[in-house]
C-alpha positions as CSV (number, residue, x, y, z in Angstrom):
1,M,-31.1,8.4,-9.2
2,I,-31.6,8.7,-5.4
3,Q,-34.0,5.8,-5.3
4,R,-31.7,3.6,-7.4
5,T,-28.7,4.5,-5.2
6,F,-30.6,3.5,-2.1
7,R,-31.6,0.2,-3.7
8,K,-28.0,-0.5,-4.7
9,A,-26.7,0.4,-1.2
10,G,-29.0,-2.1,0.5
11,T,-29.9,-2.1,4.2
12,G,-27.1,-4.3,5.5
13,K,-24.5,-1.6,5.7
14,F,-27.0,0.8,7.4
15,L,-27.8,-1.8,10.0
16,L,-24.2,-2.7,10.6
17,L,-23.1,0.9,11.4
18,W,-26.2,1.5,13.5
19,A,-25.5,-1.6,15.5
20,L,-21.9,-0.6,16.0
21,S,-23.0,2.9,17.1
22,L,-25.5,1.4,19.5
23,L,-22.9,-0.9,21.0
24,T,-20.4,1.9,21.3
25,G,-23.0,4.2,22.9
26,L,-23.9,1.6,25.5
27,S,-20.3,0.8,26.2
28,D,-19.3,4.5,26.6
29,R,-22.3,5.0,28.8
30,A,-21.0,2.6,31.3
31,T,-17.5,4.0,31.4
32,G,-17.9,7.5,29.9
33,P,-19.0,10.9,31.3
34,D,-22.1,11.5,33.4
35,G,-24.2,13.7,31.3
36,Q,-26.5,13.3,28.3
37,L,-24.9,15.7,25.9
38,L,-21.4,14.9,27.1
39,H,-22.1,11.2,26.5
40,M,-23.0,11.9,22.9
41,L,-20.1,14.2,22.4
42,A,-17.7,11.6,23.9
43,V,-18.9,9.0,21.3
44,L,-18.4,11.4,18.4
45,S,-14.9,12.2,19.8
46,D,-14.0,8.5,20.3
47,E,-11.1,7.9,17.9
48,N,-11.4,4.1,18.0
49,Y,-15.1,4.3,17.2
50,V,-14.5,6.5,14.2
51,I,-11.5,4.5,12.9
52,F,-12.6,1.0,13.5
53,S,-16.4,1.3,13.2
54,V,-17.4,4.4,11.1
55,L,-14.7,4.5,8.4
56,P,-14.8,0.7,7.4
57,V,-18.5,0.7,7.0
58,L,-18.5,4.0,5.2
59,L,-15.8,3.0,2.8
60,F,-17.6,-0.4,2.2
61,L,-20.8,1.5,1.4
62,C,-19.2,4.0,-1.0
63,G,-17.0,1.3,-2.5
64,T,-20.0,-0.7,-3.7
65,L,-21.4,2.4,-5.4
66,M,-18.2,3.8,-6.9
67,E,-18.4,2.6,-10.5
68,D,-20.2,4.6,-13.3
69,D,-23.4,3.4,-14.8
70,A,-23.7,2.2,-18.4
71,Q,-23.1,4.6,-21.2
72,P,-26.9,5.1,-22.0
73,V,-27.4,6.3,-18.4
74,L,-24.6,8.8,-18.8
75,L,-25.8,10.0,-22.1
76,R,-29.3,10.8,-20.7
77,H,-27.7,13.5,-18.5
78,G,-26.2,15.3,-21.5
79,S,-22.7,15.6,-20.0
80,Y,-20.6,13.6,-17.6
81,A,-20.5,16.6,-15.1
82,R,-24.3,16.6,-14.7
83,Y,-24.3,12.8,-14.3
84,F,-21.4,12.9,-11.7
85,W,-23.0,15.6,-9.5
86,S,-26.4,13.8,-9.7
87,R,-24.7,10.7,-8.4
88,F,-22.9,12.6,-5.7
89,R,-26.2,14.2,-4.5
90,A,-27.8,10.7,-4.4
91,L,-24.8,9.2,-2.4
92,A,-24.8,12.3,-0.1
93,A,-28.4,11.6,0.6
94,V,-27.6,8.0,1.5
95,C,-24.8,9.2,3.8
96,T,-27.1,11.7,5.4
97,V,-29.7,9.0,6.2
98,L,-26.9,6.9,7.7
99,W,-25.7,9.9,9.8
100,L,-29.2,10.7,11.1
101,G,-29.8,7.1,12.2
102,Q,-26.4,7.1,13.9
103,L,-27.2,10.3,15.9
104,F,-30.7,9.0,16.8
105,L,-29.2,5.8,18.3
106,L,-26.6,7.8,20.2
107,F,-29.5,9.9,21.6
108,L,-31.3,6.7,22.6
109,T,-28.2,5.5,24.5
110,S,-28.0,8.8,26.4
111,L,-31.6,8.7,27.7
112,G,-31.8,8.7,31.5
113,L,-28.5,10.6,31.9
114,P,-28.7,14.0,33.6
115,R,-28.8,17.1,31.6
116,T,-25.9,19.6,32.0
117,D,-25.6,23.3,31.3
118,G,-22.2,24.3,30.1
119,W,-19.0,22.5,30.7
120,P,-19.0,20.7,34.0
121,S,-16.4,21.1,36.7
122,P,-14.5,18.8,37.0
123,L,-14.5,17.7,33.4
124,G,-14.5,14.0,34.1
125,S,-11.7,11.5,34.7
126,G,-9.2,9.7,32.5
127,I,-9.1,10.2,28.8
128,W,-12.4,12.2,28.8
129,R,-10.9,14.9,31.0
130,N,-8.2,15.5,28.3
131,V,-10.8,15.4,25.5
132,F,-13.2,17.8,27.1
133,S,-10.3,20.1,28.2
134,L,-9.2,20.3,24.6
135,L,-12.7,21.0,23.3
136,K,-13.3,23.6,26.1
137,T,-10.4,25.7,24.7
138,V,-12.1,25.8,21.3
139,F,-15.9,25.8,22.0
140,P,-17.6,27.9,24.8
141,S,-20.2,25.2,25.4
142,P,-20.7,21.5,25.0
143,E,-23.8,22.2,22.9
144,L,-21.8,24.0,20.3
145,A,-19.0,21.4,20.4
146,F,-21.5,18.6,19.8
147,L,-23.2,20.5,16.9
148,C,-19.9,21.2,15.2
149,S,-18.7,17.6,15.7
150,A,-21.8,16.2,14.2
151,L,-21.8,18.5,11.3
152,H,-18.1,17.9,10.7
153,L,-18.8,14.1,10.7
154,L,-21.6,14.7,8.1
155,I,-19.3,16.8,5.9
156,G,-16.7,14.0,6.2
157,Y,-19.2,11.5,4.9
158,W,-19.9,13.7,1.9
159,L,-16.2,14.2,1.2
160,V,-15.5,10.5,1.4
161,S,-18.4,9.7,-1.0
162,L,-17.1,12.4,-3.4
163,L,-13.6,11.0,-3.4
164,T,-14.9,7.5,-3.9
165,L,-17.0,8.5,-6.9
166,W,-14.1,10.4,-8.4
167,L,-11.7,7.5,-8.0
168,G,-14.3,5.1,-9.4
169,H,-14.5,7.1,-12.6
170,F,-10.8,7.8,-13.3
171,L,-9.4,4.5,-12.1
172,P,-10.4,0.9,-12.6
173,R,-12.3,-0.7,-9.7
174,I,-9.4,-2.7,-8.2
175,P,-6.9,0.2,-8.2
176,A,-9.5,2.6,-6.9
177,I,-10.3,0.3,-4.0
178,G,-6.6,-0.1,-3.4
179,V,-6.3,3.7,-3.0
180,L,-9.1,3.8,-0.5
181,A,-7.6,0.9,1.4
182,A,-4.2,2.6,1.5
183,L,-5.8,5.8,2.9
184,Y,-7.6,3.8,5.5
185,V,-4.3,2.0,6.5
186,F,-2.6,5.4,6.8
187,T,-5.4,6.5,9.0
188,V,-5.0,3.5,11.3
189,F,-1.2,4.0,11.4
190,Q,-1.6,7.7,12.5
191,A,-3.2,6.5,15.7
192,R,-0.1,4.4,16.5
193,L,2.8,6.2,14.9
194,P,3.4,9.8,15.9
195,S,5.3,10.6,12.6
196,M,2.1,9.9,10.6
197,G,0.4,12.8,12.2
198,R,3.0,15.4,11.1
199,P,3.5,16.9,7.6
200,P,4.0,15.7,5.0
201,L,2.5,12.4,6.0
202,A,-0.4,14.2,7.5
203,F,-1.8,14.7,4.0
204,L,-2.3,11.0,3.7
205,T,-4.5,10.8,6.9
206,G,-7.2,12.9,5.4
207,L,-10.0,10.4,6.3
208,I,-9.5,11.0,10.0
209,H,-9.2,14.8,9.5
210,W,-12.5,14.8,7.6
211,T,-14.5,12.7,10.1
212,L,-13.1,13.5,13.6
213,L,-13.3,17.2,14.6
214,L,-11.3,16.5,17.8
215,Y,-8.2,15.5,15.7
216,N,-8.2,18.9,14.0
217,C,-8.1,20.6,17.4
218,T,-5.0,18.9,18.7
219,A,-2.6,21.4,17.0
220,P,-3.1,24.9,15.6
221,W,-2.0,24.0,12.1
222,R,-4.2,20.9,11.7
223,F,-7.5,22.6,10.8
224,P,-6.0,25.1,8.3
225,L,-4.1,22.2,6.7
226,T,-7.3,20.2,6.5
227,I,-9.2,23.1,4.9
228,C,-6.4,23.9,2.4
229,S,-5.8,20.3,1.3
230,T,-9.6,19.7,1.0
231,L,-10.1,22.8,-1.1
232,L,-7.2,21.8,-3.4
233,L,-8.7,18.3,-3.8
234,L,-12.2,19.8,-4.5
235,G,-10.7,22.0,-7.2
236,I,-8.9,19.0,-8.8
237,I,-12.1,16.9,-8.7
238,G,-14.3,19.7,-10.1
239,Y,-11.8,20.5,-12.9
240,T,-11.3,16.9,-14.0
241,V,-15.0,16.0,-13.8
242,C,-16.0,19.0,-15.9
243,R,-13.2,18.6,-18.5
244,C,-12.5,14.8,-18.7
245,W,-15.0,12.3,-20.0
246,Q,-12.9,9.2,-20.3
247,K,-12.1,6.7,-17.6
248,Q,-8.6,8.1,-17.3
249,V,-6.9,11.3,-18.1
250,S,-5.2,10.8,-21.5
251,L,-1.9,12.5,-22.2
252,P,-0.3,12.6,-25.6
253,Q,2.4,10.0,-25.7
254,S,3.9,7.6,-28.2
255,K,2.5,4.2,-28.2
256,P,5.0,1.6,-27.0
257,S,6.0,-1.0,-29.6
258,G,8.4,-3.9,-29.8
259,L,9.2,-7.0,-27.8
260,S,10.0,-5.0,-24.6
261,S,6.4,-3.6,-24.5
262,L,5.0,-7.0,-25.1
263,Y,7.1,-8.6,-22.3
264,R,6.2,-5.8,-19.9
265,R,2.5,-6.4,-20.5
266,L,3.1,-10.1,-19.8
267,L,5.2,-9.5,-16.7
268,F,3.7,-6.4,-14.9
269,T,0.3,-7.9,-14.3
270,P,-1.8,-7.2,-11.2
271,R,-1.1,-10.8,-10.0
272,N,2.7,-10.4,-10.2
273,L,2.6,-6.9,-8.7
274,L,0.5,-8.2,-5.8
275,L,3.0,-11.1,-5.4
276,A,5.9,-8.7,-5.1
277,G,4.1,-6.5,-2.6
278,A,3.0,-9.4,-0.5
279,A,6.5,-10.9,-0.4
280,I,8.0,-7.6,0.8
281,L,5.2,-7.2,3.3
282,L,5.6,-10.7,4.6
283,L,9.4,-10.4,4.8
284,S,9.3,-7.1,6.6
285,S,6.5,-8.2,9.0
286,Y,8.3,-11.4,10.0
287,T,11.6,-9.5,10.5
288,W,9.8,-6.9,12.6
289,F,8.0,-9.4,14.9
290,Q,10.9,-11.8,15.1
291,G,12.6,-9.8,17.9
292,T,12.3,-6.6,19.8
293,P,11.8,-3.4,17.8
294,P,15.0,-1.9,16.5
295,E,16.6,1.0,18.3
296,E,18.4,2.4,15.2
297,G,18.2,2.3,11.5
298,R,21.4,0.3,11.1
299,M,20.1,-2.7,13.1
300,W,16.8,-2.7,11.1
301,V,18.7,-2.9,7.8
302,I,20.9,-5.7,9.0
303,R,18.0,-7.7,10.4
304,L,16.0,-7.2,7.2
305,L,18.8,-8.3,4.8
306,A,20.5,-10.7,7.1
307,G,19.8,-13.8,5.0
308,H,21.9,-16.9,5.5
309,G,25.6,-17.3,6.4
310,T,28.2,-19.8,5.4
311,G,29.5,-22.9,7.2
312,S,26.2,-23.6,9.0
313,F,22.5,-24.2,8.3
314,W,19.9,-21.9,9.7
315,A,16.4,-22.9,8.4
316,V,14.7,-19.6,9.2
317,G,17.4,-17.5,7.5
318,M,17.4,-19.8,4.5
319,L,13.6,-19.5,4.1
320,S,13.7,-15.7,4.4
321,L,16.5,-15.6,1.8
322,L,14.6,-17.8,-0.6
323,L,11.5,-15.6,-0.1
324,A,13.5,-12.4,-0.7
325,E,15.5,-13.6,-3.7
326,V,13.9,-16.6,-5.4
327,L,10.3,-15.8,-5.2
328,P,10.6,-12.5,-7.1
329,L,12.3,-14.4,-9.9
330,W,9.3,-16.6,-10.4
331,P,7.4,-14.2,-12.6
332,L,10.5,-13.8,-14.7
333,G,10.8,-17.5,-15.0
334,D,7.1,-17.7,-16.0
335,L,7.7,-15.1,-18.7
336,V,10.6,-17.0,-20.2
337,A,8.6,-20.2,-20.0
338,K,5.8,-18.6,-22.0
339,I,8.4,-17.7,-24.7
340,L,9.7,-21.3,-24.7
341,Q,6.2,-22.6,-25.0
342,G,5.7,-20.6,-28.2
343,Q,3.1,-18.2,-26.8
344,T,5.0,-15.3,-28.3
345,L,6.2,-17.0,-31.4
346,F,4.2,-14.6,-33.5
347,A,6.5,-11.9,-32.3
348,T,9.8,-13.7,-33.0
349,V,9.2,-14.8,-36.6
350,R,9.3,-11.2,-37.7
351,L,12.6,-10.4,-36.1
352,R,15.7,-9.6,-38.1
353,H,18.1,-10.4,-35.3
354,Q,17.9,-13.1,-32.6
355,T,19.4,-10.7,-30.1
356,E,16.2,-8.7,-30.1
357,V,14.6,-11.4,-28.0
358,L,17.4,-11.3,-25.4
359,S,17.5,-7.5,-25.4
360,G,13.7,-7.4,-24.7
361,L,14.0,-9.9,-22.0
362,L,16.9,-8.2,-20.3
363,K,15.3,-4.8,-20.4
364,T,12.0,-6.2,-19.0
365,A,13.9,-8.1,-16.3
366,A,15.9,-5.0,-15.4
367,L,12.7,-3.0,-14.9
368,W,11.3,-5.8,-12.7
369,L,14.4,-6.0,-10.6
370,L,14.5,-2.2,-10.2
371,F,10.8,-2.3,-9.1
372,W,11.6,-5.0,-6.6
373,S,14.6,-3.1,-5.3
374,A,12.5,0.0,-4.9
375,L,10.0,-2.0,-2.7
376,L,12.9,-3.4,-0.7
377,L,14.4,0.1,-0.3
378,G,11.0,1.3,1.0
379,A,10.9,-1.5,3.5
380,E,14.4,-0.4,4.7
381,I,13.5,3.3,5.0
382,L,9.8,3.6,6.0
383,P,10.0,1.8,9.4
384,V,13.0,3.9,10.3
385,W,11.2,7.1,9.2
386,F,8.0,6.3,11.0
387,L,9.7,5.5,14.3
388,D,12.1,8.4,14.1
389,L,15.1,6.1,14.5
390,P,18.7,7.3,13.7
391,P,19.1,6.5,9.9
392,E,22.0,4.8,8.2
393,P,21.8,6.0,4.6
394,A,25.2,4.6,3.5
395,L,24.4,1.1,4.7
396,T,20.9,1.3,3.3
397,L,22.0,2.2,-0.2
398,W,24.9,-0.2,-0.7
399,A,23.0,-3.1,0.9
400,A,20.1,-2.5,-1.5
401,G,22.5,-2.2,-4.4
402,L,24.3,-5.4,-3.4
403,R,20.9,-7.2,-3.3
404,L,20.0,-5.9,-6.8
405,L,23.3,-7.2,-8.1
406,D,22.7,-10.6,-6.4
407,M,19.3,-10.9,-7.9
408,A,20.5,-9.8,-11.4
409,F,23.2,-12.6,-11.2
410,Q,20.6,-15.1,-10.2
411,F,18.2,-14.1,-13.0
412,L,21.0,-14.4,-15.6
413,L,21.9,-17.8,-14.1
414,L,18.3,-18.9,-14.3
415,L,18.0,-17.7,-17.9
416,S,21.1,-19.6,-18.8
417,L,19.7,-22.7,-17.2
418,L,16.5,-22.3,-19.1
419,C,18.3,-21.9,-22.4
420,L,20.2,-25.1,-21.7
421,T,17.4,-27.3,-20.3
422,G,14.2,-25.6,-21.4
423,Q,12.6,-26.6,-18.1
424,P,11.8,-23.7,-15.7
425,A,11.3,-26.1,-12.8
426,A,14.8,-27.5,-13.3
427,G,16.3,-24.0,-13.4
428,F,14.6,-23.1,-10.1
429,G,15.6,-26.4,-8.6
430,I,19.3,-25.8,-9.4
431,L,19.0,-22.2,-8.1
432,V,17.7,-23.4,-4.8
433,L,20.3,-26.1,-4.6
434,M,23.0,-23.4,-5.1
435,H,21.5,-21.5,-2.2
436,L,21.8,-24.6,0.0
437,L,25.5,-24.8,-0.9
438,A,25.9,-21.9,1.6
439,V,26.3,-24.6,4.3
440,L,29.8,-25.1,2.9
441,P,32.5,-22.9,4.4
442,I,33.2,-21.1,1.1
443,P,32.7,-17.4,1.6
444,W,33.0,-16.4,-2.1
445,L,30.0,-18.4,-3.5
446,P,28.1,-15.8,-5.5
447,V,24.5,-17.0,-4.9
448,G,23.1,-15.2,-1.9
449,L,26.2,-13.1,-1.4
450,S,24.1,-10.1,-0.6
451,S,23.2,-11.6,2.8
452,L,24.6,-9.2,5.4
453,V,25.7,-12.0,7.7
454,R,28.2,-13.0,5.0
455,I,29.5,-9.4,4.8
456,R,32.2,-8.3,7.1
457,L,30.4,-5.8,9.5
458,P,31.0,-5.0,13.2
459,E,27.6,-6.5,14.0
460,T,28.0,-9.7,12.1
461,A,30.5,-12.6,11.8
462,G,30.9,-12.2,8.0
463,T,34.1,-13.1,6.2
464,I,34.0,-11.1,3.0
465,S,34.2,-7.3,2.5
466,P,31.5,-5.3,0.7
467,G,33.9,-4.3,-2.1
468,T,34.9,-7.9,-2.8
469,A,31.2,-9.0,-2.9
470,F,30.4,-6.2,-5.4
471,A,33.4,-7.3,-7.5
472,I,32.4,-11.0,-7.5
473,L,28.8,-10.4,-8.4
474,T,29.6,-7.9,-11.1
475,G,32.1,-10.3,-12.7
476,C,29.7,-13.2,-12.6
477,C,26.9,-11.0,-14.2
478,L,29.3,-9.9,-16.9
479,V,30.4,-13.5,-17.7
480,L,26.8,-14.8,-17.9
481,F,25.7,-11.8,-20.0
482,L,28.4,-12.4,-22.5
483,W,27.6,-16.1,-22.7
484,L,23.9,-15.4,-23.2
485,W,24.6,-12.8,-25.9
486,K,27.0,-15.1,-27.8
487,Y,25.6,-18.6,-27.3
488,G,22.6,-18.7,-25.1
489,I,20.3,-16.8,-27.5
490,R,20.9,-19.4,-30.2
491,K,19.8,-22.1,-27.8
492,L,16.7,-20.1,-26.8
493,F,15.7,-19.7,-30.5
494,A,16.2,-23.4,-30.9
495,K,13.8,-24.0,-28.1
496,I,11.1,-21.8,-29.7
497,G,11.7,-23.0,-33.2
498,G,13.2,-19.7,-34.6
């Protein structure tokens, strides 16, 4: 098992981390402390080195070895627990060799520097004075600090490899890699956002707690929190590995049936979920970098949901509005197009009532729009939370609710156009054209009414009140729903031959 793991790991990842360690050691030698042991301790306490050199290579190495072997290999071990712990020992051996080479290169970069006995006085200059001052309060000598930092790094390697193997068994490969990537992103954020280093978000930055001993010494509660959370995770891993054989933990539940479950499988695909997340991330990033960082939560919500006004044309605002409202409807239009093309005809010929198709579509669309609204609500709340800005819960909630109503109206309008024309491209073209009608000085046009520059607020030049906007969108949704239920479903069945 160990030999096979080394062969699968390859030599490229070892050479990459060792090269980065050599470059970091040489760089810190030129600007770091004057002392052999202090130099090596400074590299192991360098936050940028651990976050941007060690962790990416380590996650890349473990990620390539996370999937289980074929069933015959598992069966030769007698039980999955024996196989899992055998794989963990092999991967831990790989990480140990990686760690030994890393320390050896750091030792080579320290050759020629003077030896020091005990903590020097003064402790250096700049950032290293603060680092060594913190370590001096915990460790009586730099030798003990270096030994503990190195062992802590090795244990961190083992824990990351254990977590990777566990995720690789109980999750498919893509979601497991997504979890590791999310943990790494949280680790990067903690170096830039102070709120990420405090509970409860500190639980999500476990990678830096596992690999950087200095980070656990910055506050009295950090090291106990790291120990408790690690022991809890080890208990969960041990229990699930010994008790669960399947790729995922199976819970007794009724098997979904009907058109709704079929439409959900067609809609909630990894590609569509990635599209939704990317659209929200692009919209939030553009809004964030468009101007100066917001000073309060209210201004962030207004900037994020500003959209396009009436009586003028603003190209940037129109593009952001189309990205926020039309792009999420594309998967829904694709779903209806599949129905119109007969790809789900086998499911409609057995229906007793035509309204079952419309009911399944509306339920699935409601789930998709709620999912999109949850992502949008997260984009409204998370930046305010991370930056400790004064929140605005009332504006956040009713603005997200208004956007949900606006998108529900646009979906019903798109579905009605598809029932009439049978051409998805024509439906989206008309929808975009109705967005462009915002250049007319007509404040009550329902499409894009959730744009906050159209709502009467003290910070905007809007002309319509929030209550009126809610009433207009609710009335339009009700009218379209009744038309679809009464007449539109018949046209839809005519298109699919039902």
